[in-house]
C-alpha positions as a printed Julia matrix, in Angstrom:
87×3 Matrix{Float64}:
  92.13  137.98   80.98
  93.28  136.32   84.24
  89.64  135.7    85.14
  89.0   133.83   81.88
  92.21  131.86   82.36
  91.15  130.98   85.89
  87.8   129.71   84.63
  89.67  127.55   82.11
  91.88  126.19   84.89
  88.82  125.42   87.0
  87.55  123.36   84.06
  90.92  121.56   83.97
  90.66  120.92   87.71
  87.17  119.49   87.2
  88.55  117.23   84.46
  91.39  116.07   86.72
  88.81  115.26   89.39
  86.71  113.29   86.93
  89.74  111.34   85.7
  91.46  111.09   89.08
  90.53  107.53   89.88
  93.68  107.2    92.01
  92.48  109.99   94.31
  90.85  108.83   97.5
  87.37  110.06   98.39
  88.73  112.58  100.91
  91.06  114.13   98.31
  88.26  114.31   95.77
  85.98  115.97   98.32
  88.66  118.54   99.27
  89.37  119.4    95.65
  85.67  119.62   94.82
  85.2   122.01   97.75
  88.18  124.07   96.58
  86.72  124.19   93.07
  83.38  125.35   94.46
  84.99  127.98   96.7
  86.99  129.49   93.86
  83.95  129.47   91.6
  81.91  131.18   94.29
  84.57  133.84   94.85
  84.59  134.55   91.12
  80.85  134.82   90.76
  79.67  136.28   94.06
  82.71  137.36   95.99
  82.22  134.31   98.22
  82.52  134.1   101.98
  86.03  132.65  102.15
  88.82  135.13  102.8
  91.56  135.37  100.17
  94.16  134.21  102.7
  92.18  131.06  103.5
  91.67  130.33   99.82
  95.37  130.79   99.08
  96.28  128.54  102.04
  93.9   125.87  100.8
  95.37  125.9    97.3
  98.9   125.85   98.7
  98.09  122.96  101.03
  96.7   120.95   98.15
  99.79  121.65   96.07
 101.94  120.29   98.89
  99.68  117.28   99.33
  99.66  116.19   95.68
 103.11  117.33   94.59
 104.66  113.89   94.25
 101.62  111.69   93.74
  99.7   113.72   91.13
 102.03  116.04   89.17
  99.44  117.05   86.56
  97.01  118.06   89.29
  99.77  119.94   91.09
 100.55  121.86   87.91
  96.91  122.93   87.54
  96.75  123.96   91.2
  99.97  125.95   90.86
  98.6   127.84   87.88
  95.38  128.5    89.81
  97.42  129.86   92.73
  99.34  132.17   90.37
  96.17  133.59   88.86
  94.49  134.02   92.22
  97.56  135.98   93.26
  97.35  138.15   90.12
  93.68  138.84   90.86
  94.51  139.74   94.45
  92.52  136.82   95.83
């Protein structure tokens, strides 16, 4: 169940990226890389350690907390599920 929910949240993150015209190119690139890393961890185990992935999600939550609340909410839910999955 958490895995399916995480995949749904990754879709939401992708939608936020597509609609996030107020995001600068650097922010979009970071979030796209995060999306790819999480997807890779889910499908192949990935090469990023769980601690690094959790730090990256947390850093993005801090970065977008005030400027993009909807994005922050999605990232927070992703962080919760990654934690539940032990990633």
